[in-house]
C-alpha positions, 0 to 999 in steps of 0.5 A: 257158526260159519258167519262168526268168520265171515266178513261183511260180504260173505265171504272167509275172513282169515285175519278172524281165523287168524284171531280165533285160532290164537285164543283158541289154543291159549284159552286151550292151553290155560285150561289144560293147565288150570285142570292139572293144577287143580285152581285157576292158572295165573296169567302172564303180561305177555299173556293178556297182550298176545290176546289183547294183540290178537283181539286189537289187531282184528277190532283195527282191520274192522274199522279201516276196512269200514272206511274204505 
């Protein structure tokens, strides 16, 4: 599990921690809201943009670092 937050050199990646934190907190909040409502809560465009932005930023960073 600790490999999930490490970069290729074995160092802890703060960008991975931030991305995982955003996704985890968002999905936990969504899951709790869905459970309380008794059905799947719809995701609005802003929420989807937050998730895509967090994951897209990490992907972009990885591409830039691998070009060095």
